C-alpha positions in Angstrom: 163.3 113.8 82.5 162.5 110.1 83.0 159.8 108.1 84.6 160.6 106.0 87.6 158.5 103.2 89.1 156.8 104.0 92.4 157.5 102.0 95.5 154.7 99.7 96.7 151.8 101.5 98.2 150.3 100.0 101.3 146.6 98.9 101.1 145.7 101.3 103.9 147.2 104.2 102.0 145.5 103.0 98.8 142.1 103.2 100.5 142.8 106.2 102.7 144.0 108.6 100.0 140.7 108.7 98.0 138.6 108.8 101.1 140.6 111.7 102.5 140.3 113.6 99.2 136.5 113.2 99.2 136.3 114.4 102.8 138.6 117.3 102.2 136.6 118.4 99.2 133.3 118.1 101.1 134.7 120.2 103.9 136.1 122.8 101.5 132.9 123.1 99.6 130.9 123.2 102.9 133.0 126.2 103.9 132.3 128.0 100.6 128.6 127.2 101.0 128.5 128.6 104.5 130.5 131.6 103.4 127.8 132.3 100.8 125.1 132.2 103.5 123.3 129.1 102.4 122.5 125.9 104.3 125.1 123.2 103.7 122.7 120.3 104.1 120.1 121.9 101.8 122.8 122.6 99.2 124.1 119.0 99.2 120.6 117.7 99.1 119.7 119.8 96.1 122.9 118.6 94.3 122.0 115.0 95.1 118.4 115.2 94.0 119.2 117.4 91.0 121.7 114.8 89.7 120.1 111.5 90.5 116.7 112.4 92.1 114.5 111.3 89.1 114.9 109.1 86.1 115.3 112.2 83.9 117.9 113.7 86.2 119.9 110.4 86.2 119.7 110.1 82.4 120.8 113.7 82.0 123.7 113.2 84.4 124.9 110.1 82.6 124.4 111.8 79.2 126.7 114.6 80.3 129.2 112.3 82.0 129.6 109.9 79.1 132.1 111.9 77.0 134.2 112.6 80.1 134.2 108.9 81.1 135.3 107.8 77.6 138.0 110.5 77.6 139.3 109.2 80.9 139.2 105.6 79.6 141.1 106.6 76.5 143.8 108.3 78.6 143.9 105.3 80.9 144.5 102.9 78.0 147.4 105.1 76.8 148.9 105.4 80.3 148.6 101.6 80.7 150.6 101.2 77.5 153.2 103.6 78.9 152.3 106.3 76.5 152.1 109.8 77.8 148.9 111.2 76.2 148.5 114.8 77.1 146.1 115.6 74.3 143.0 113.7 75.5 141.1 116.9 76.3 141.9 118.4 72.9 140.8 115.2 71.2 137.5 115.4 73.0 136.9 118.9 71.8 138.0 118.1 68.2 135.7 115.1 68.2 132.8 117.2 69.5 133.5 119.9 66.9 133.5 117.4 64.1 130.3 115.7 65.2 128.2 118.9 65.6 
């Protein structure tokens, strides 16, 4: 097994891929919300206001997201150095275990 460089990605595809992924996830989740019998707009509004609707909610969201952001940054540094780090999640759990 070896790594091969990718061919150049067009700027349109570079922008379109994440946008399409977000739209697809919103549609899939909307289907699940409708299937459960709830209002899609009310559910999305509650998710939005519950995560960033007040200063406390925003602080709590950032507090819970910080370890995930740092784990992603650590993996990104390793990948940038062409090192395949598959243990980032375990390192996060080990660090959390040692801190608590």
